[in-house]
VEXKOLMI-390897 format. One record per residue: residue in three letters; z, x, y of N, C-alpha, C in turn. Coordinates in pm, whole numbers, padded with zeros to 5 digits, always signed. Each point is the difference from the previous one (the first is absolute). Last residue first. Layout:
<atoms>
ALAZXYZXYZXY;...
</atoms>
This chain:
<atoms>
UNK+08086+06886+17147+00054+00032+00133+00123+00090-00009;UNK-00408+00009-00368+00120-00077+00034+00056+00041+00135;UNK-00530+00059-00083+00128+00062-00041+00119-00086+00038;UNK-00462-00251-00091+00047+00096+00099+00136+00055-00041;UNK-00349-00172-00373+00098-00050+00097+00041+00111+00096;UNK-00307+00019-00394-00050+00010+00137+00099-00048+00105;UNK+00102-00001-00477-00066+00129+00025-00037+00017+00147;UNK+00178-00410-00157+00104+00102-00002-00059+00136+00036;UNK-00301-00352-00049+00082-00021+00120+00112+00104+00008;UNK-00276-00009-00384-00073+00052+00115+00081-00016+00130;UNK+00180-00175-00405-00013+00146-00009-00071+00061+00120;UNK+00029-00480-00007+00127+00070+00021-00009+00151-00019;UNK-00406-00287-00062+00062+00003+00132+00123+00090+00009;UNK-00356+00127-00379+00040-00129+00056+00085+00019+00126;UNK-00180+00340-00313-00086-00032+00115+00040-00130+00068;UNK+00232+00161-00393+00005+00108+00099-00080-00034+00126;UNK-00003-00289-00386+00124-00007+00076+00002+00102+00112;UNK-00374+00006-00280+00010-00134+00059+00124-00010+00088;UNK-00085+00380-00274-00064+00007+00131+00009-00134+00072;UNK+00376+00149-00364-00138-00048+00009-00052+00012+00142;UNK+00445+00122-00121-00078+00057-00110-00148-00034+00013;UNK+00425+00063+00378-00095-00090-00066-00077+00074-00108;UNK+00441+00020+00404-00064+00054-00120-00092-00104-00063;UNK+00149+00071+00523+00015-00094-00111-00077+00054-00120;UNK+00233+00297+00414-00122-00060-00054+00033-00094-00115;UNK+00321+00121+00428-00020+00035-00140-00121-00074-00056;UNK+00025+00120+00528+00063-00088-00098-00035+00043-00142;UNK+00057+00321+00465-00089-00100-00059+00077-00080-00104;UNK+00219+00320+00277-00132+00009+00062-00100-00101-00056;UNK+00476+00116-00126-00012-00095+00109-00135-00002+00067;UNK+00221+00247-00391-00050+00072+00118-00010-00091+00122;UNK+00120-00171-00435+00110+00072+00068-00045+00074+00126;UNK-00289-00426-00129+00038+00121-00072+00112+00070+00075;UNK-00098-00544+00026-00021+00131+00062+00044+00114-00091;UNK-00191-00498-00126+00123+00080-00013-00023+00139+00059;UNK-00230-00504-00062-00011+00107+00098+00132+00077+00004;UNK-00050-00381-00272-00099+00095-00049-00020+00116+00096;UNK+00284-00391+00080+00064+00104-00081-00099+00104-00053;UNK-00146-00393+00250+00073+00096+00084+00056+00117-00082;UNK-00263-00417-00127-00049+00136-00020+00076+00106+00076;UNK+00097-00482+00020+00004+00042-00141-00045+00144-00024;UNK+00236-00160+00463-00133-00006-00059+00007+00048-00145;UNK+00368+00000+00322-00011-00117-00086-00136-00013-00068;UNK+00121+00350+00326+00073+00018-00127-00012-00118-00096;UNK-00314+00204+00402+00048-00132-00045+00072+00014-00134;UNK-00235+00357+00238+00098-00051+00096+00063-00132-00044;UNK-00346+00211-00257+00110+00096+00009+00111-00053+00090;UNK-00404-00243-00033+00081-00014-00120+00121+00092+00005;UNK-00316+00029+00350+00068-00130+00004+00093-00015-00119;UNK-00278+00381+00017+00105+00007+00102+00080-00129+00007;UNK-00381+00018-00279+00108+00082-00054+00117+00006+00097;UNK-00392-00212+00145+00071-00082-00098+00116+00077-00061;UNK-00278+00236+00293+00070-00106+00073+00082-00086-00095;UNK-00285+00333-00177+00118+00059+00064+00082-00105+00074;UNK-00401-00144-00191+00087+00048-00107+00128+00058+00059;UNK-00347-00127+00290+00077-00115-00048+00095+00040-00113;UNK-00292+00331+00174+00093-00046+00104+00087-00115-00047;UNK-00342+00159-00286+00107+00099+00015+00103-00044+00102;UNK-00388-00272-00056+00085-00001-00120+00119+00095+00017;UNK-00332+00003+00330+00080-00122+00009+00097-00008-00116;UNK-00310+00348-00002+00103+00023+00103+00090-00122+00016;UNK-00368-00033-00295+00096+00097-00053+00114+00024+00101;UNK-00377-00263+00123+00097-00074-00080+00107+00093-00057;UNK-00251+00115+00468-00027+00001-00145+00111-00071-00076;UNK-00143-00115+00514+00101+00072-00077-00034-00004-00148;UNK-00403-00027+00351+00118-00080-00032+00094+00080-00089;UNK-00443+00074+00387+00068+00036-00125+00127-00083-00015;UNK-00438-00189+00264+00108+00097+00019+00063+00030-00135;UNK-00337-00350+00096-00047+00117+00075+00109+00100+00029;UNK-00044-00452-00246+00079+00014+00123-00050+00114+00086;UNK-00205-00090-00422-00009-00123+00080+00072+00015+00133;UNK+00021+00351-00315-00136-00012+00053-00013-00122+00089;UNK+00407+00064-00225-00018+00104+00102-00139-00009+00063;UNK+00099-00279-00365+00067-00047+00121-00015+00102+00113;UNK-00161+00119-00420-00084-00108+00054+00061-00055+00129;UNK+00249+00317-00238-00116+00062+00065-00093-00104+00060;UNK+00368-00152-00253+00046+00062+00125-00117+00062+00075;UNK-00083-00173-00426+00025-00110+00094+00044+00057+00135;UNK-00054+00299-00350-00131-00048+00044+00016-00115+00099;UNK+00379+00179-00219-00042+00081+00114-00137-00042+00051;UNK+00183-00208-00389+00079-00032+00119-00052+00073+00123;UNK-00195+00100-00414-00032-00137+00039+00073-00040+00127;UNK+00105+00414-00195-00130+00004+00067-00043-00139+00045;UNK+00390+00041-00255+00022+00051+00136-00131+00009+00077;UNK-00018-00121-00454+00064-00107+00078+00022+00044+00144;UNK-00159+00321-00301-00104-00099+00029+00056-00116+00082;UNK+00294+00331-00161-00081+00053+00110-00109-00099+00039;UNK+00435-00215-00221-00099+00101-00035-00076+00048+00123;UNK+00521-00183+00018-00135-00050-00026-00097+00115-00023;UNK+00476+00038+00121-00024-00023-00143-00144-00041-00030;UNK+00200+00075+00441+00009+00127-00071-00032-00013-00148;UNK-00001-00390+00277-00097+00096+00051+00003+00131-00078;UNK+00290-00413-00065-00118+00028-00082-00088+00115+00049;UNK+00432-00171+00198+00006-00028-00144-00113+00066-00076;UNK+00037+00001+00476+00093+00097-00057+00015-00018-00151;UNK-00260-00300+00277-00070+00120-00044+00093+00105-00058;UNK+00023-00492+00174+00078+00061-00109-00063+00129-00052;UNK-00322-00196+00312+00112-00084-00040+00068+00060-00124;UNK-00401+00156+00260+00122+00079-00019+00120-00084-00040;UNK-00445-00180+00092-00024+00116-00087+00129+00075-00033;UNK+00014-00367+00306-00036-00046-00133-00014+00117-00097;UNK+00077+00086+00455+00120-00062-00057-00025-00050-00141;UNK-00366+00171+00248+00092+00107-00043+00126-00058-00064;UNK-00299-00318+00174-00062+00079-00107+00093+00108-00051;UNK+00127-00308+00358-00066-00082-00102-00057+00078-00117;UNK+00243+00192+00390+00073-00123-00034-00062-00077-00115;UNK-00196+00405+00178+00134+00030-00051+00073-00125-00047;UNK-00433-00041+00202-00007+00073-00127+00140+00020-00059;UNK-00033-00187+00430-00047-00095-00102-00003+00067-00137;UNK+00099+00272+00366+00112-00091-00028-00038-00101-00107;UNK-00336+00284+00156+00097+00076-00080+00120-00088-00036;UNK-00318-00182+00289-00057+00014-00134+00095+00076-00092;UNK+00110-00040+00454+00019-00127-00070-00057+00005-00141;UNK-00066+00375+00277+00143-00015-00025+00029-00129-00077;UNK-00440+00095+00160+00035+00073-00122+00148-00017-00036;UNK-00255-00388+00275+00047+00138+00022+00045+00064-00131;UNK-00377-00377-00026+00142+00006+00032+00042+00145+00021;UNK-00453-00222-00098+00034+00104+00097+00147-00007+00045;UNK-00265-00247-00345+00040-00074+00120+00050+00093+00110;UNK-00116+00171-00423-00123-00052+00061+00030-00079+00127;UNK+00361+00151-00257-00066+00115+00064-00128-00046+00069;UNK+00230-00314-00252+00075+00029+00122-00062+00118+00074;UNK-00174-00109-00419-00033-00105+00097+00072+00023+00133;UNK+00103+00283-00361-00134+00030+00053-00043-00104+00103;UNK+00406-00072-00225+00012+00118+00086-00135+00034+00062;UNK+00018-00338-00321+00051-00047+00129+00018+00116+00097;UNK-00135+00103-00438-00104-00082+00063+00045-00045+00139;UNK+00298+00223-00291-00086+00091+00074-00110-00076+00073;UNK+00294-00216-00304+00049+00007+00138-00078+00100+00084;UNK-00094-00050-00463-00031-00126+00067+00042+00004+00147;UNK+00114+00361-00274-00143+00002+00031-00043-00130+00067;UNK+00444+00039-00159-00021+00083+00119-00147+00003+00040;UNK+00129-00221-00400+00042-00075+00119-00026+00078+00128;UNK-00095+00218-00408-00086-00117+00016+00036-00081+00123;UNK+00273+00366-00125-00127+00045+00057-00092-00119+00024;UNK+00410-00084-00219+00021+00040+00139-00131+00038+00068;UNK-00006-00102-00461+00027-00119+00080+00017+00035+00148;UNK-00048+00355-00299-00126-00075+00007+00018-00127+00082;UNK+00380+00259-00098-00082+00061+00105-00133-00072+00014;UNK+00295-00137-00346+00060-00026+00131-00089+00052+00112;UNK-00127+00096-00444-00011-00143+00028+00052-00033+00139;UNK+00050+00444-00160-00139-00032+00032-00018-00147+00035;UNK+00400+00280-00138-00007-00074+00124-00142-00040+00039;UNK+00343+00100-00470-00103+00059+00086-00021-00094+00118;UNK+00296-00072-00393+00056+00061+00121-00102+00085+00076;UNK-00047-00300-00396-00013+00145-00021+00049+00079+00121;UNK+00001-00476+00004+00083+00040-00114-00011+00148-00031;UNK-00066-00189+00506-00070-00005-00128+00091+00053-00111;UNK+00039-00233+00527+00056+00096-00095-00069-00020-00134;UNK-00086-00128+00547-00045-00022-00138+00055+00112-00089;UNK+00205-00216+00472-00055+00121-00062-00037-00031-00144;UNK+00217-00319+00296-00117+00048+00073-00065+00124-00057;UNK+00386-00214-00203+00033+00017+00143-00114+00065+00077;UNK-00134-00011-00463+00144-00003+00022+00029+00033+00146;UNK-00412-00138-00361+00020+00024+00143+00146-00024+00034;UNK-00227+00166-00484+00066-00110+00071+00019+00039+00146;UNK-00252+00131-00526+00018+00032+00141+00063-00120+00069;UNK-00076-00007-00462-00020+00144+00015+00018+00045+00144;UNK+00238-00435-00283-00112+00043+00084-00006+00151+00006;UNK+00219-00462-00291+00008+00144+00023-00126+00045+00073;UNK+00284-00497-00046-00126+00075-00003+00023+00147+00032;UNK+00345-00350-00239-00023+00065+00130-00125+00085-00011;UNK+00162-00460-00290-00040+00141+00001-00024+00049+00142;UNK+00348-00392-00172-00131+00017+00061-00033+00148+00013;UNK+00424-00183-00163-00107-00030-00094-00139+00015+00055;UNK+00391+00109+00258+00009-00141-00039-00116-00041-00089;UNK-00106+00441+00131+00106-00059+00080-00001-00150-00025;UNK-00200+00494-00246-00001-00146+00018+00119-00040+00088;UNK-00326+00464-00153+00121-00054+00062-00017-00151+00020;UNK-00227+00365-00377-00020-00090+00114+00134-00052+00051;UNK-00065+00485-00253+00011-00143-00028-00007-00082+00128;UNK-00234+00479-00114+00112-00053+00078+00004-00152-00018;UNK-00345+00264-00189+00122+00008-00078+00120-00053+00077;UNK-00441+00051+00180+00011-00124-00077+00128+00000-00084;UNK-00147+00378+00254+00080-00096+00075+00015-00132-00074;UNK-00050+00488-00236-00084-00106+00056+00089-00103+00068;UNK+00112+00540-00045+00010-00127-00073-00090-00102+00068;UNK+00169+00481+00114-00120-00015-00082+00014-00123-00090;UNK+00235+00043+00497+00012+00057-00134-00130-00024-00078;UNK+00125-00154+00453-00090+00115-00013+00015+00069-00136;UNK+00102-00497+00277+00032+00079-00119-00103+00110-00016;UNK+00164-00464+00290-00043+00136+00034+00045+00091-00113;UNK-00092-00559+00096+00062+00102-00084-00059+00135+00036;UNK+00066-00517+00244-00082+00119-00016+00079+00102-00081;UNK-00012-00575+00134+00068+00119-00053-00100+00114-00014;UNK+00073-00507+00298-00082+00096-00074+00085+00118-00047;UNK+00013-00557+00197+00075+00124-00023-00082+00092-00089;UNK-00127-00450+00108-00042+00098+00100+00078+00131-00010;UNK+00088-00363-00300-00146+00007+00002-00051+00105+00098;UNK+00467-00115-00039-00047+00091-00104-00151+00017+00004;UNK+00378-00130+00366-00134-00046-00038-00060+00098-00100;UNK+00514-00153+00162-00079+00117-00036-00133-00048-00057;UNK+00369-00239+00340-00093-00020-00111-00083+00125-00022;UNK+00520-00124+00203-00129+00064+00029-00088-00013-00123;UNK+00481-00136+00060-00104-00098+00034-00130+00063+00049;UNK+00411+00213-00186-00014-00003+00146-00114-00089+00048;UNK+00110+00074-00465+00131-00026+00060-00010-00015+00152;UNK-00388+00120-00247+00040-00138-00032+00132-00035+00068;UNK-00150+00444+00036-00087-00091+00076+00039-00145-00023;UNK+00216+00327-00257+00045+00006+00140-00083-00094+00087;UNK-00131+00054-00443+00122-00080+00008+00055-00001+00142;UNK-00370+00274-00087-00039-00141-00012+00122-00091+00011;UNK+00077+00461-00013-00062-00038+00127-00041-00147-00002;UNK+00159+00182-00398+00110-00015+00096-00053-00040+00137;UNK-00311+00103-00333+00064-00128-00030+00117-00026+00095;UNK-00216+00413+00034-00092-00106+00041+00063-00137-00025;UNK+00234+00377-00153-00001-00005+00146-00088-00113+00051;UNK+00008+00098-00459+00123-00068+00040+00006-00015+00152;UNK-00351+00249-00173-00019-00141-00031+00125-00081+00036;UNK+00021+00468+00049-00097-00057+00095-00018-00149-00024;UNK+00261+00243-00303+00071-00013+00128-00091-00062+00106;UNK-00186+00101-00427+00091-00114-00006+00074-00022+00132;UNK-00354+00330-00171-00008-00074+00126+00094-00119+00005;UNK-00130+00483-00271+00104-00103-00002+00003-00071+00136;UNK-00274+00395-00147-00056-00132-00033+00104-00112-00006;UNK+00093+00459+00149-00014-00012-00145-00041-00141-00044;UNK+00139-00018+00486+00012+00122-00080-00020-00035-00147;UNK-00102-00226+00530+00009-00014-00145+00006+00137-00066;UNK+00085-00283+00485-00021+00137-00046+00027+00004-00150;UNK-00139-00397+00384+00071+00032-00123-00037+00139-00048;UNK-00009-00326+00468-00051+00124-00059+00086+00034-00121;UNK-00132-00448+00339+00093+00055-00099-00065+00122-00064;UNK-00064-00288+00489-00061+00078-00108+00109+00057-00089;UNK-00119-00386+00432+00099+00060-00089-00071+00069-00116;UNK-00058-00258+00513-00075+00081-00095+00100+00079-00084;UNK+00126-00282+00372-00016-00072-00126-00091+00072-00099;UNK+00224+00299+00351+00004-00144+00023-00018-00071-00134;UNK-00031+00425-00122-00043-00003+00140-00018-00147+00034;UNK+00233+00325-00427-00024-00125+00072-00049+00028+00141;UNK+00096+00218-00539-00043+00030+00136-00035-00131+00070;UNK+00296+00175-00450-00064-00116+00063-00026+00034+00146;UNK+00088+00280-00501+00014-00005+00146-00073-00124+00050;UNK+00221+00233-00498-00091-00087+00074+00031+00006+00149;UNK+00256+00219-00345-00137+00046-00026-00104-00083+00075;UNK+00475-00094-00005-00029+00115+00086-00142+00052-00020;UNK+00160-00521-00061-00012+00124-00078-00038+00113+00094;UNK+00048-00437+00163+00118+00006-00086-00002+00124-00088;UNK-00224-00124+00520-00020+00026-00144+00132+00007-00075;UNK-00067-00317+00441+00007+00143-00030-00010+00022-00150;UNK+00034-00376+00410-00099+00013-00109-00013+00149-00030;UNK+00267-00178+00359+00070+00015-00128-00096-00002-00119;UNK-00150-00057+00455+00063+00132-00009+00070+00022-00134;UNK-00268-00385+00205-00036+00067-00126+00070+00134-00018;UNK+00066-00276+00390+00015-00093-00112-00026+00069-00133;UNK-00078+00227+00405+00143-00005-00031+00027-00094-00117;UNK-00440+00026+00159+00038+00131-00053+00147+00003-00040;UNK-00166-00383+00219-00048+00007-00138+00040+00134-00064;UNK+00099-00062+00453+00084-00086-00082-00044+00004-00146;UNK-00263+00230+00315+00129+00066-00019+00091-00083-00089;UNK-00421-00187+00119-00015+00118-00086+00132+00071-00027;UNK+00008-00386+00301-00030-00028-00140-00016+00124-00087;UNK+00079-00050+00499+00109+00033-00091-00038-00005-00147;UNK-00306-00121+00358+00039+00141+00015+00102+00040-00105;UNK-00365-00388-00095+00123+00017+00076+00039+00148+00001;UNK-00365-00140-00253-00037-00006+00140+00121+00009+00090;UNK+00030-00203-00486-00085+00114+00033-00050-00016+00143;UNK+00466-00224-00186-00140-00020+00039-00073+00130+00030;UNK+00386-00116-00354+00004+00073+00128-00144+00004+00049;UNK+00264-00367-00362-00096+00102+00039+00033+00070+00130;UNK+00165-00508-00095-00018+00110-00095-00100+00099+00056;UNK+00115-00444+00172+00129+00066-00017-00008+00115-00099;UNK-00324-00362+00351+00015+00092-00113+00137+00066+00000;UNK-00297-00455+00205+00120+00082+00018+00020+00084-00126;UNK-00469-00223+00243+00098-00007-00108+00117+00091+00034;UNK-00453-00261+00269+00109+00099-00006+00093-00028-00117;UNK-00549-00109+00025+00128-00052+00049+00109+00104-00023;UNK-00492+00193+00061+00071-00091-00090+00123-00058+00069;UNK-00486+00170+00212+00141+00037-00012+00071-00104-00085;UNK-00538+00197+00150+00086-00098-00066+00142+00054-00016;UNK-00404+00230+00165+00045-00096+00102+00099-00101-00057;UNK-00032+00438-00265-00105-00034+00095+00055-00091+00109;UNK+00340+00020-00310-00123+00051-00060-00115-00041+00090;UNK+00582+00019-00025-00120-00019+00082-00118+00067-00067;UNK+00532-00209-00118-00111+00088-00038-00120-00032+00087;UNK+00576-00041+00059-00125-00070-00029-00108+00102-00030;UNK+00588-00055+00052-00122+00077-00029-00118-00093-00021;UNK+00577+00075+00131-00117-00088+00015-00129+00081-00017;UNK+00498+00108-00210-00107+00053+00085-00116-00101+00008;UNK+00478+00041-00224-00050-00110+00083-00105+00046+00100;UNK+00239+00415-00180+00019-00138-00048-00057-00100+00099;UNK+00028+00487+00058-00091-00027-00112+00011-00143-00053;UNK+00279+00157+00360-00137+00035+00040-00101-00037-00108;UNK+00466-00038-00084-00048-00109+00085-00145+00024+00042;UNK+00207+00339-00245-00013-00119-00084-00052-00118+00081;UNK+00100+00395+00229-00121+00017-00081-00022-00122-00088;UNK+00397+00015+00251-00116-00015+00090-00129+00009-00080;UNK+00400+00083-00226-00013-00143+00030-00120-00025+00091;UNK+00114+00444-00094-00053-00065-00120-00022-00149+00023;UNK+00211+00244+00338-00141+00038-00007-00066-00064-00122;UNK+00462-00061+00052-00071-00071+00107-00149+00031-00003;UNK+00293+00225-00298-00019-00140-00039-00077-00078+00106;UNK-00087+00530-00055+00109-00089+00041-00031-00144-00039;UNK-00187+00424-00282-00031-00072+00122+00112-00099+00031;UNK-00036+00299-00396+00088+00031+00112-00034-00069+00130;UNK-00180-00030-00471-00041+00127+00061+00084+00035+00123;UNK+00053-00412-00235+00047+00109-00087-00037+00137+00056;UNK-00161-00383+00220+00145+00008+00016+00058+00113-00083;UNK-00454-00100-00046+00025+00063+00129+00149+00016+00025;UNK-00136-00235-00383-00029+00143-00014+00027+00074+00131;UNK+00042-00467+00003+00105+00057-00086-00020+00151-00016;UNK-00333-00243+00225+00119+00017+00083+00116+00058-00081;UNK-00402-00108-00228-00021+00111+00094+00126+00027+00080;UNK-00006-00374-00276+00012+00122-00079-00018+00123+00087;UNK-00063-00418+00201+00142+00017-00033+00023+00124-00087;UNK-00454-00124+00129+00084+00049+00110+00146+00023-00038;UNK-00436+00049-00319+00101-00103+00024+00097+00050+00107;UNK-00541+00122-00108+00136+00052+00019+00096-00116+00031;UNK-00492-00012-00061+00088-00052-00105+00143+00051+00012;UNK-00392+00122+00279+00021-00145+00013+00095-00057-00104;UNK-00141+00466+00019+00077-00033+00121+00038-00148+00003;UNK-00279+00156-00360+00135+00056-00004+00084-00042+00120;UNK-00448-00140-00239+00066-00053+00120+00145+00047+00010;UNK-00167+00167-00427-00069-00115+00059+00082-00054+00117;UNK-00031+00521-00212+00081-00121+00015-00084-00109+00065;UNK-00087+00484-00298-00049-00095+00101+00091-00122+00000;UNK+00009+00560-00171+00047-00139-00011-00056-00083+00115;UNK-00112+00457-00293-00018-00045+00138+00024-00152+00002;UNK+00134+00434-00336-00022-00144+00006-00003-00043+00146;UNK-00059+00473-00325+00025-00055+00133-00037-00148+00001;UNK+00123+00441-00358-00055-00135+00014+00042-00054+00137;UNK-00053+00518-00263+00059-00089+00101-00070-00135-00003;UNK+00114+00462-00350-00100-00074+00076+00072-00099+00090;UNK+00081+00476-00354+00043-00106+00091-00120-00076+00054;UNK+00068+00437-00271+00012-00125-00076+00055-00115+00085;UNK+00083+00455+00240-00084-00025-00117+00033-00134-00065;UNK+00049+00110+00541+00067+00031-00127-00091-00038-00116;UNK-00121-00095+00445+00003+00146-00009+00069+00046-00129;UNK-00025-00459+00149-00117+00043-00076-00008+00152-00013;UNK+00342-00195+00268+00021-00035-00141-00116+00050-00086;UNK-00035+00056+00461+00110+00082-00048+00027-00027-00148;UNK-00317-00269+00224-00050+00135-00025+00109+00093-00052;UNK+00111-00453+00128-00088+00005-00117-00041+00143-00034;UNK+00258-00070+00387+00078-00041-00116-00083+00011-00127;UNK-00216+00068+00405+00081+00116-00035+00088-00032-00121;UNK-00265-00348+00177-00081+00101-00066+00082+00122-00039;UNK+00213-00352+00241-00048-00049-00129-00076+00109-00076;UNK+00142+00093+00441+00113-00007-00092-00044-00045-00139;UNK-00323+00001+00344+00043+00137-00029+00111+00000-00103;UNK-00138-00414+00171-00096+00054-00097+00037+00142-00039;UNK+00264-00206+00331+00013-00074-00125-00093+00057-00107;UNK-00026+00170+00440+00122+00045-00067+00017-00069-00135;UNK-00357-00139+00273-00023+00136-00049+00122+00052-00075;UNK+00014-00413+00232-00065-00012-00131-00022+00138-00062;UNK+00389+00017+00337-00131-00064+00006-00052-00019-00141;UNK+00452+00173+00354-00051-00031-00135-00131-00076+00014;UNK+00313+00133+00365-00059+00119-00062-00042-00021-00146;UNK+00304-00382+00156-00042+00108+00088-00050+00119-00081;UNK-00048-00494-00195+00107+00096+00021-00053+00115+00085;UNK-00239-00392-00209+00080-00037+00116+00124+00089+00017;UNK-00208+00054-00475-00053-00083+00108+00104-00021+00109;UNK+00048+00235-00435-00058+00082+00106-00050-00081+00119;UNK+00356+00022-00446-00066-00103+00081-00051+00069+00126;UNK+00259+00237-00321-00136-00021-00048-00065-00125+00058;UNK+00459+00142+00092-00092+00106+00046-00143-00018-00046;UNK+00443-00311+00067-00125-00009-00075-00102+00105+00045;UNK+00396+00022+00310-00025-00115-00086-00138+00007-00063;UNK+00259+00296+00321-00055+00047-00128-00029-00114-00096;UNK+00192-00072+00436-00120+00080+00025-00067+00042-00130;UNK+00295-00463+00066+00017+00143-00028-00131+00076+00016;UNK+00086-00449+00293-00026+00036-00139+00016+00151-00020;UNK+00050-00220+00433+00108-00039-00092-00022+00048-00143;UNK-00309+00057+00376+00123+00072+00033+00110-00026-00102;UNK-00412-00231-00027-00020+00141-00035+00125+00082+00028;UNK-00002-00457+00130-00003+00014-00146-00009+00147-00040;UNK-00025-00111+00459+00134-00027-00051+00005+00023-00152;UNK-00417+00025+00212+00081+00118+00035+00144-00016-00048;UNK-00294-00363-00053-00035+00109-00091+00083+00124+00030;UNK+00027-00375+00285+00076-00019-00124-00027+00114-00098;UNK-00248-00008+00397+00140+00029+00029+00085-00012-00126;UNK-00450-00122-00030+00009+00144+00021+00145+00041+00028;UNK-00104-00458-00028+00005+00063-00132+00011+00152+00011;UNK-00065-00255+00392+00135-00018-00052+00015+00070-00135;UNK-00424-00013+00190+00086+00089+00079+00144-00007-00051;UNK-00308-00297-00188-00027+00137-00045+00086+00101+00076;UNK+00014-00452+00131+00068+00019-00128-00021+00142-00052;UNK-00228-00133+00387+00143+00018+00029+00077+00025-00129;UNK-00457-00109-00030+00021+00138+00046+00147+00026+00027;UNK-00146-00376-00365+00009+00021+00146+00028+00147+00035;UNK-00260-00087-00460+00128-00045+00056+00004+00029+00150;UNK-00338-00034-00466-00005+00025+00145+00126-00061+00061;UNK-00135+00171-00526+00073-00091+00090-00013+00046+00145;UNK-00309+00046-00475+00061+00075+00110+00061-00098+00100;UNK-00189+00019-00538+00052-00089+00105+00075+00079+00107;UNK-00425+00122-00340+00134+00046+00036+00052-00088+00113;UNK-00389-00077-00419+00039-00002+00142+00142+00055+00016;UNK-00220-00071-00422-00079+00104+00069+00028+00002+00150;UNK+00180-00326-00311+00072+00127-00009-00075+00116+00065;UNK-00188-00442-00041+00101+00008+00105+00075+00132-00001;UNK-00497+00010-00192+00114-00087-00023+00103+00020+00111;UNK-00423+00228-00002-00031-00098-00104+00115-00097-00027;UNK-00243+00392+00368+00118-00082-00027-00036-00108-00100;UNK-00184+00508+00194-00036-00120-00076+00126-00075-00038;UNK+00057+00390+00257-00120-00060+00057-00037-00131-00067;UNK+00516+00136+00002-00122+00073-00033-00119-00078+00052;UNK+00439-00147+00089+00038+00134-00045-00122+00085-00032;UNK+00058-00427+00366-00056+00043-00129+00043+00143-00034;UNK+00289-00353+00294-00090+00114+00023-00053+00047-00135;UNK+00258-00460+00243-00042+00068-00124-00104+00108+00031;UNK+00405-00204+00310-00145+00018+00001-00039+00073-00128;UNK+00445-00299+00214-00053+00086-00105-00153+00001+00008;UNK+00428-00085+00356-00131-00052-00041-00060+00098-00098;UNK+00539-00117+00168-00110+00092-00033-00125-00078-00034;UNK+00559-00014+00217-00124-00069-00036-00113+00101-00021;UNK+00457+00092+00153-00027+00014-00144-00133-00062-00041;UNK+00189-00015+00445-00025+00141-00029-00029+00024-00148;UNK+00115-00434+00167-00129+00037+00060-00034+00147-00026;UNK+00421-00187-00136-00111-00041-00086-00134+00044+00055;UNK+00456+00276+00099-00068-00122+00045-00123-00031-00085;UNK+00424+00265-00190-00130+00031+00059-00065-00131+00044;UNK+00530+00201-00110-00093-00113-00003-00128+00041+00072;UNK+00453+00220-00034-00078+00013-00125-00092-00119-00019;UNK+00301+00117+00382+00017-00123-00077-00070+00005-00135;UNK-00021+00373+00301+00141-00037-00003+00024-00120-00091;UNK-00445+00148+00086+00073+00095-00084+00146-00040-00016;UNK-00261-00257+00291-00052-00015-00136+00074+00093-00096;UNK+00088+00037+00459+00059-00122-00055-00043-00022-00145;UNK-00195+00358+00235+00141+00027-00026+00071-00122-00060;UNK-00455-00042+00134+00013+00092-00113+00147+00022-00036;UNK-00096-00253+00384-00038-00073-00121+00019+00087-00123;UNK+00066+00202+00418+00107-00096-00028-00028-00078-00128;UNK-00328+00292+00171+00109+00075-00062+00116-00092-00036;UNK-00359-00182+00242-00039+00029-00137+00111+00075-00075;
</atoms>
């Protein structure tokens, strides 16, 4: 096997049998009404996946460590939590000033992975410093791919594809992230947050002048056209965050190619419901609702007389993980009533299991310090510069804030509770 891999790398040729894929349509939601409601997942040979893991290590070793700091996917010590933290801190810091508001555009791409042009991808990889032999291997890997579709017991005839990075391949997410690394803002008042194909434009507006934000959106649309990505305006949403004494109807509507972008009061961003008033009741209600459904299964397991150790493991993996998802973002900002709702679920689980469980407050504090430690050790993280040691060396300089919204958010609290500098 090692001989095959080495020959493939040396000759920049991938055997056809390792490129073949069976596409299984997976529904994106419970109710399916059209083909776009399916996600095409590629089933590829296990040997090919092992080979892709080796190639991935070569790619990661060749690309710059500080490449695209606002792309949070498939990078060490980065997660959806980091992406949301950065987006919210960018907005909250701006809103801390007078006569300001924020516009957030949650961009939706149609079949983003499947529309990537391999030759354009390889050109970008070459510009990033990847060797010509590695680029040639990637081009061959994405070209002339035999593919069929399986639906139940039915399988289609085989077609040869020369476009896209197949969803389900090990390399595809990383290749897509590198393909979009040059999607960057043209105005300093805007930020583009990326997590794989989830893209969010944050426009920081002063004195009601949103011209830079609108230019940014048009530039993004042009970038999509130049790179053969289809921006789906119908599924793209915009949220306006404005705490001034003005009516939101005064904010002019955003259009992309003449099509109106829907404005929403709440949006599920990377698994977290963000509201235009930056409260967390909507997000917590969704979390509590799902957790209560899972309590049913916990009680059934208790009735089946499973050992307490297994019940605790089930709770931590299915209920606690849900209740504490991205808790460093919202736990310190949510209302007392929201915290009571969360704690009621924990108490119900304690009764079902018959033992005490870790309070959510303790989990929040531990994760806050853990996340702060990771950011402090990572100079390429967008939030690294916010941790500035005081001359005494015993703690970090506090982040100044005028509003309680900013003061209770992640970074001010992380700086406050971070462990002393080494």
